[in-house]
C-alpha positions, 0 to 999 in steps of 0.5 A: 407698249401694251399688246393684245392677242387678236386672231393669233396676232399680237396687236400694239394698242394705239390711242388717239383722242382719248380712245383706241384706234387702228390703222389700215395696216392693222386692219388688213393684218388682222383680217388677213387681207392683202395690203391696201384692202382696208384703204381701198374700201375706206376710199370707196365708202368715205362719204359715209364716215365723219372725220373727227368721229369715225376717223382721224387724219394725222400728217407725217410729223404727227404720225412720226410722233406716234411711232409710225412712218407715214410720208403721206399722212396717217388715217386712224379708225375709231371703233365706229369707223372700224365697225362701219368699214368692216361691213365691206368684209363679208367672210366668216373671219371678219365676224370673228375678228370684229367681235374680238376687237370690239370686246378686247381692244376697243372696250378693254375690261380695265383701261389705264387712264389716258393722258389728255391729248385733245381738247375734249380730254382736257375738258374732263379735268375739273377746273382745267382748260384745254391747251392747243398747240400754239401754246395758249396760256392757261392763265389767260383762260378763265372758267368761272361758274355763275348762277344756275341756268347761266352758261359760261363761255371761255374765250381768248383774245376775241375768239368768235363763234360762227354767228359773231364772225359773220357779223364782224366780217359783215358777210353773214353766218351762212357764208362763214359756215359754208367757207369753213366747210369748203376750206375744210376747217370744220366738219359736221358731227351729227348736228354739231360743227367740229374742227377738222384736222386742217383747221386745227393744224393751222390754228384757225379753229378750236373747241373751248369749254362751256359750263352749263346747268342741266335743267333736268338734273340740276347738275353742272356739266361741261361741253365744248363750243366751236370757235374761230381763233383770231388767226382764223378771223384774219384769214377769213378777212383775207378770203372775203376781201376785208382788210381788217375784221371789224373795220372799214371794208377795203378790197383785199388781194385774196391769197389762195388757200392751200388745198387740204390733202 
């Protein structure tokens, strides 16, 4: 495992979602703060950070796969999350450690290619589609370029965007969007809606690739779109009291969704 010397500490490199990240424990050790300081400051300033961009939450099983023992789950800070949280550390050492982390850890001069771990990383591979953890088969997903200016949206087994989901469930896109946030299936990243860890882990939502032509440069580019899986549509049908999406509306006994941690 790669190690980097920061402030007289040998730091093991931790990577997730195609980028280097750090844990609260790593932050406390590097800044020579008592255990729990970074977590306490994170909880106090969490409202200013965006899940999936500034930090990532992994359950205990996923943490174990990464080499960590975390019975209550593991929070990983990205570079943006760290630089925001370190503002709460005002001593001279904080400036020194932050400079070293940004220069030597988060942005190494030479970095080995990362093994794709998320949908976003997989999108960078030409002609390949992301695979999610419920083992969707790549051959069932097809991404084929069309004429200039046309967009291509990869879908599988009737996955839907928020607008189409609202139409199929007959509740409207606003109610669907609000429910995604309420159940913590999704979160905002700037103006975009992105899957949150709870929605991804349960297979309710995911990202799919979209190929489009940049009208300014004429180059083809790949981005990603938020989609609700058929499993997610079925669960929303239960929540909204619809026996079967796209069918006759029948009162349904609503099952209580587990409250995300």
